[in-house]
Backbone bond lengths (Angstrom), bond angles and torsions (degrees), N, CA, C in turn:
res aa  C-N    CA-C-N  psi(-1)  N-CA   C-N-CA  omega(-1)  CA-C   N-CA-C  phi
1 M - - - 1.400 - - 1.509 110.02 -
2 P 1.268 109.92 142.23 1.449 112.83 179.42 1.508 110.53 -71.67
3 E 1.270 112.27 144.74 1.454 116.60 -179.71 1.516 109.78 -77.58
4 K 1.240 113.24 142.76 1.454 118.52 179.45 1.505 108.38 -81.36
5 A 1.271 111.15 132.72 1.457 114.64 175.93 1.512 107.26 -77.05
6 T 1.209 112.96 123.70 1.462 116.31 179.87 1.516 109.22 -97.99
7 K 1.249 113.01 135.57 1.455 118.49 177.49 1.507 108.11 -90.82
8 K 1.290 111.87 136.48 1.451 115.74 177.07 1.517 108.70 -79.69
9 K 1.222 113.69 133.76 1.453 118.52 177.17 1.517 108.06 -86.67
10 A 1.290 113.15 140.26 1.457 117.18 177.09 1.510 108.01 -66.95
11 P 1.299 114.90 144.33 1.462 116.06 -179.62 1.533 109.61 -63.57
12 A 1.259 117.71 142.13 1.465 123.03 -178.19 1.530 108.78 -65.97
13 K 1.313 113.87 135.68 1.467 118.15 179.09 1.502 108.45 -76.31
14 K 1.304 112.34 142.30 1.442 116.74 178.05 1.524 107.88 -80.23
15 A 1.280 116.31 138.45 1.462 120.91 178.67 1.523 108.34 -71.19
16 A 1.327 114.03 137.69 1.466 118.58 179.01 1.518 107.96 -66.60
17 P 1.296 115.30 144.90 1.461 116.46 179.81 1.537 109.52 -62.42
18 K 1.302 116.14 140.22 1.450 120.62 -178.22 1.523 109.79 -72.11
19 K 1.347 113.41 135.64 1.460 118.65 177.52 1.510 107.35 -88.60
20 A 1.291 113.86 152.76 1.464 118.23 178.39 1.519 108.19 -66.17
21 A 1.300 116.55 141.79 1.465 120.63 -179.36 1.534 108.29 -61.14
22 P 1.364 116.60 132.25 1.463 117.81 -178.65 1.532 110.16 -65.62
23 K 1.323 113.31 141.27 1.458 118.51 178.86 1.519 108.76 -71.31
24 P 1.318 116.56 139.15 1.472 117.34 178.98 1.534 109.83 -65.41
25 K 1.327 114.06 133.04 1.470 118.77 -178.73 1.519 108.68 -78.52
26 A 1.297 113.45 147.46 1.465 118.18 177.73 1.523 107.76 -67.91
27 A 1.297 115.67 142.71 1.467 119.93 -179.81 1.529 108.44 -61.28
28 P 1.339 117.11 135.15 1.465 118.10 -179.04 1.525 110.13 -64.95
29 K 1.314 114.42 140.65 1.465 119.29 179.37 1.516 109.28 -70.42
30 P 1.322 116.03 135.37 1.472 116.96 178.46 1.526 109.73 -66.11
31 K 1.313 114.36 135.74 1.456 119.28 -179.13 1.520 109.10 -76.17
32 A 1.293 114.38 140.48 1.463 119.21 178.48 1.523 108.65 -69.34
33 A 1.308 115.23 144.23 1.463 119.57 178.78 1.525 108.22 -62.67
34 P 1.325 117.07 138.19 1.456 118.08 -179.35 1.529 110.12 -62.79
35 K 1.319 114.45 136.92 1.460 119.11 -179.81 1.516 109.69 -71.85
36 A 1.304 114.82 140.48 1.455 119.06 177.41 1.519 108.03 -69.84
37 K 1.292 115.53 123.88 1.450 119.52 -179.27 1.519 109.20 -77.01
38 A 1.294 114.49 140.64 1.462 118.84 175.86 1.527 107.30 -69.41
39 P 1.318 117.07 136.31 1.461 118.57 -179.17 1.524 110.73 -62.79
40 S 1.294 114.85 141.83 1.459 118.95 -178.97 1.526 110.31 -79.11
41 K 1.309 113.84 160.43 1.460 120.41 -179.87 1.531 110.09 -63.03
42 A 1.321 116.77 -38.89 1.464 120.90 -179.03 1.534 110.93 -66.59
43 K 1.329 116.75 -39.99 1.465 120.39 179.96 1.525 110.12 -65.54
44 L 1.327 116.43 -44.21 1.464 120.32 179.05 1.522 111.21 -63.90
45 A 1.336 116.50 -41.12 1.464 120.44 178.94 1.523 110.35 -62.98
46 A 1.328 116.74 -38.75 1.461 120.35 178.97 1.535 110.71 -65.67
47 E 1.331 117.09 -40.25 1.468 120.42 178.47 1.528 111.15 -65.15
48 L 1.335 116.26 -41.85 1.460 119.87 178.71 1.523 110.94 -64.14
49 K 1.322 115.81 -42.43 1.466 120.52 -179.92 1.522 110.25 -63.81
50 E 1.332 116.33 -39.82 1.468 121.00 179.73 1.532 110.97 -63.26
51 K 1.337 116.22 -36.08 1.465 120.51 -179.94 1.524 112.74 -83.25
52 G 1.324 117.35 -8.65 1.457 119.93 179.18 1.522 113.63 83.01
53 I 1.321 117.45 27.60 1.455 122.44 179.32 1.526 108.07 -102.79
54 S 1.334 116.30 134.61 1.464 120.01 -177.85 1.532 111.18 -66.97
55 I 1.327 114.99 149.47 1.457 122.02 -177.51 1.524 108.31 -118.21
56 P 1.339 118.57 121.53 1.460 119.97 177.93 1.526 110.77 -71.59
57 E 1.322 116.51 152.35 1.465 120.99 -176.51 1.525 112.51 -67.73
58 D 1.318 117.50 -41.11 1.460 121.16 -174.80 1.522 112.94 -101.95
59 A 1.319 117.48 32.96 1.467 121.85 -175.42 1.526 111.52 -77.20
60 T 1.319 114.96 145.77 1.461 121.25 173.32 1.527 108.08 -96.75
61 V 1.314 116.13 173.97 1.468 120.42 179.03 1.527 109.74 -61.95
62 A 1.333 117.03 -39.74 1.474 120.60 179.55 1.532 110.59 -63.44
63 D 1.337 116.94 -39.99 1.469 120.42 178.30 1.530 111.06 -62.99
64 L 1.315 115.83 -42.63 1.465 119.98 -178.95 1.530 111.01 -67.02
65 Q 1.334 117.18 -39.61 1.464 120.14 177.49 1.525 110.19 -64.60
66 H 1.333 116.42 -39.16 1.466 121.25 178.71 1.530 110.49 -62.20
67 R 1.325 116.52 -44.95 1.471 120.44 178.57 1.520 111.04 -64.10
68 L 1.302 116.29 -41.73 1.466 120.21 -178.91 1.527 110.74 -63.98
69 K 1.311 116.95 -34.54 1.461 121.31 -178.46 1.534 111.97 -76.99
70 H 1.343 117.77 -41.80 1.460 120.37 -169.85 1.530 115.80 -104.61
71 Y 1.310 118.84 -27.55 1.465 120.44 -175.11 1.518 111.32 -81.44
72 K 1.318 114.65 152.62 1.465 122.25 173.27 1.525 107.77 -110.64
73 P 1.321 117.58 156.55 1.464 119.24 177.69 1.526 111.13 -64.57
74 G 1.295 115.92 150.14 1.463 120.00 176.30 1.517 112.54 116.71
75 M 1.316 113.95 179.10 1.450 120.48 -178.21 1.521 110.76 -81.79
76 G 1.338 114.73 160.16 1.453 120.79 177.77 1.523 110.61 -83.49
77 Y 1.320 116.42 175.53 1.461 122.78 -176.92 1.531 110.43 -109.92
78 M 1.333 116.08 137.61 1.460 122.29 168.07 1.517 105.69 -96.65
79 V 1.309 116.94 122.12 1.465 120.24 -178.22 1.524 110.82 -134.70
80 R 1.317 114.91 157.83 1.463 123.79 170.63 1.523 106.60 -124.88
81 I 1.335 114.69 151.41 1.460 118.57 177.20 1.519 108.55 -77.32
82 H 1.306 116.26 128.42 1.461 122.03 177.01 1.523 109.52 -90.39
83 R 1.321 115.77 -43.68 1.461 121.49 178.14 1.520 107.69 -134.70
84 N 1.300 117.22 144.77 1.461 120.93 178.88 1.523 110.71 -64.09
85 A 1.321 114.54 155.04 1.461 119.87 -176.08 1.523 112.06 -66.43
86 G 1.308 118.46 -46.98 1.456 121.23 -179.28 1.515 111.78 73.65
87 K 1.321 116.07 179.43 1.462 121.85 -177.19 1.529 112.22 -69.16
88 R 1.306 115.60 -25.33 1.464 119.75 -178.22 1.539 111.56 -61.46
89 Y 1.320 116.82 -30.50 1.466 121.54 -177.25 1.526 112.24 -108.79
90 A 1.322 118.04 30.75 1.466 121.52 -178.89 1.530 111.79 -63.29
91 D 1.317 117.76 -37.26 1.473 121.94 -179.67 1.520 111.06 -104.27
92 H 1.311 116.13 39.61 1.461 122.28 -176.55 1.527 108.01 -129.29
93 P 1.334 118.17 150.16 1.465 119.89 178.14 1.533 113.64 -57.09
94 L 1.307 118.28 -20.89 1.472 121.29 177.96 1.529 110.67 -60.52
95 S 1.322 117.18 -25.20 1.466 120.91 179.62 1.531 112.53 -67.80
96 L 1.324 118.15 -11.94 1.469 121.56 177.11 1.531 111.97 -73.86
97 L 1.319 117.93 -20.81 1.463 121.88 -178.79 1.530 108.48 -85.06
98 T 1.334 115.87 88.78 1.460 120.37 -173.14 1.525 113.90 -112.03
99 A 1.306 118.74 -1.78 1.467 121.26 -179.77 1.541 108.99 -70.81
100 P 1.330 117.88 170.67 1.474 119.51 178.54 1.525 111.75 -53.66
101 R 1.305 114.90 155.65 1.460 121.75 -172.49 1.528 113.41 -59.24
102 K 1.303 118.51 -33.34 1.467 121.62 -177.87 1.533 112.81 -82.08
103 A 1.320 117.52 -2.72 1.468 120.94 -176.99 1.523 110.88 -65.78
104 L 1.315 114.99 148.49 1.464 122.08 177.29 1.529 106.79 -101.85
105 Y 1.314 116.43 122.15 1.463 122.49 -177.79 1.524 109.97 -103.66
106 W 1.332 115.30 151.75 1.464 121.37 170.67 1.514 106.84 -118.53
107 L 1.328 115.66 123.75 1.466 122.55 178.27 1.522 109.05 -117.86
108 P 1.331 118.37 132.32 1.463 119.87 177.61 1.527 110.15 -70.94
109 A 1.323 115.98 156.46 1.474 119.72 175.23 1.523 106.95 -67.98
110 S 1.330 116.01 112.73 1.467 120.67 -177.23 1.523 109.42 -161.48
111 E 1.319 115.64 174.78 1.459 121.08 176.96 1.526 109.93 -64.72
112 M 1.330 116.31 -37.62 1.457 120.92 178.35 1.525 110.58 -58.76
113 T 1.321 116.61 -45.49 1.462 121.34 179.83 1.527 110.32 -63.82
114 D 1.316 116.83 -40.39 1.467 119.97 178.21 1.528 110.88 -59.60
115 K 1.334 116.37 -40.53 1.462 119.80 178.92 1.531 110.89 -66.14
116 I 1.330 116.56 -40.53 1.470 120.25 -179.94 1.521 110.30 -65.89
117 L 1.334 117.30 -43.91 1.461 120.90 -179.35 1.531 111.32 -66.57
118 A 1.314 117.54 -31.45 1.461 121.26 -178.47 1.529 112.07 -67.17
119 T 1.327 117.97 -21.71 1.473 120.16 179.35 1.526 111.84 -71.53
120 K 1.324 117.20 -21.69 1.463 123.63 -176.83 1.532 111.96 61.40
121 R 1.329 115.71 24.85 1.461 120.41 175.50 1.514 111.15 -100.28
122 V 1.317 116.70 5.38 1.465 122.36 175.34 1.521 109.16 -126.02
123 V 1.323 115.15 155.34 1.458 121.31 178.11 1.529 107.20 -111.99
124 I 1.320 116.11 127.85 1.464 120.37 177.97 1.527 107.82 -80.23
125 V 1.322 115.95 119.79 1.464 121.48 179.90 1.527 109.71 -88.89
126 G 1.321 116.68 -34.94 1.461 120.93 -179.83 1.518 110.28 175.31
127 R 1.336 114.76 -174.68 1.457 120.97 178.44 1.517 108.92 -129.23
128 V 1.316 116.20 132.23 1.459 122.20 177.56 1.524 108.94 -139.62
129 A 1.336 115.02 154.12 1.458 119.84 -179.17 1.529 111.28 -74.08
130 K 1.350 116.96 -41.07 1.464 120.85 -177.96 1.519 109.31 -128.70
131 P 1.336 116.73 143.65 1.460 119.57 179.85 1.525 111.86 -74.74
132 T 1.320 115.43 152.78 1.465 120.28 174.32 1.528 107.51 -86.48
133 P 1.325 117.55 164.06 1.473 119.78 -179.16 1.533 114.00 -61.12
134 K 1.333 119.29 -24.46 1.455 121.79 -178.55 1.527 113.02 -80.79
135 M 1.308 117.94 -13.43 1.470 121.44 -178.21 1.531 110.84 -82.16
136 V 1.315 115.52 148.52 1.458 121.46 173.23 1.524 106.42 -90.19
137 V 1.327 116.29 116.09 1.466 120.88 -176.64 1.527 109.12 -87.22
138 I 1.321 115.63 124.54 1.462 121.70 176.14 1.529 106.53 -113.17
139 D 1.325 115.26 105.35 1.456 120.55 179.82 1.532 109.12 -91.40
140 V 1.315 116.46 161.09 1.459 120.40 176.71 1.531 106.66 -67.80
141 P 1.336 118.60 121.86 1.468 119.96 -178.30 1.521 111.91 -63.22
142 S 1.320 116.18 150.61 1.466 119.75 -179.82 1.530 111.31 -66.09
143 D 1.328 117.62 -26.00 1.461 121.03 177.82 1.533 111.33 -101.81
144 Y 1.314 116.27 29.77 1.467 121.89 -175.09 1.523 112.54 -54.77
145 E 1.330 117.14 -47.81 1.465 120.34 -175.82 1.522 112.19 -67.71
146 E 1.334 117.75 -33.66 1.463 120.08 178.42 1.532 110.73 -72.89
147 R 1.330 116.42 -40.48 1.467 120.02 -176.49 1.516 113.10 -75.49
148 F 1.322 116.12 -44.93 1.457 119.23 -172.59 1.515 112.95 -111.60
149 G 1.319 116.85 -15.57 1.461 122.33 173.21 1.504 114.72 49.37
150 N 1.317 113.63 -148.55 1.456 121.32 -177.27 1.525 108.20 -102.43
151 G 1.315 116.69 72.37 1.444 120.49 179.74 1.518 112.79 68.35
152 G 1.318 116.75 26.94 1.455 120.45 179.46 1.508 113.58 90.12
153 N 1.325 118.41 -6.52 1.468 121.12 178.35 1.515 108.62 -86.02
154 K 1.310 116.22 106.30 1.473 118.99 -177.73 1.492 110.29 -110.82
């Protein structure tokens, strides 16, 4: 009888040793949203300078933010009152001009000034970058939007 050819079987592979099941990792803690940094005085001053708005020497960060929000580029206005405000303008920025009638006021270039000039109850004497000591300075009030709003529409 013919001999059977026997096939050699490959040696059985040894099973790799079992590793311990990995421990479940704790869920990563959600990172807190980064806090918005308050703008620095130098950054605000640079923005004001870029827009052409004057910067006071002793200004605080709040003052600079106020100027950046309300002022427009350019020089301020020297004005005199032509006609008194009266009751008709009680809720209008014109009511801020309370000095004697002959007084010379300085108003910064702003939306408030535009509203005052639009009444035609003031006379524009000229435009200057900084007020002189004899002028009555009328700055945009910090509560301007609450007091005078958007043309009275609240």
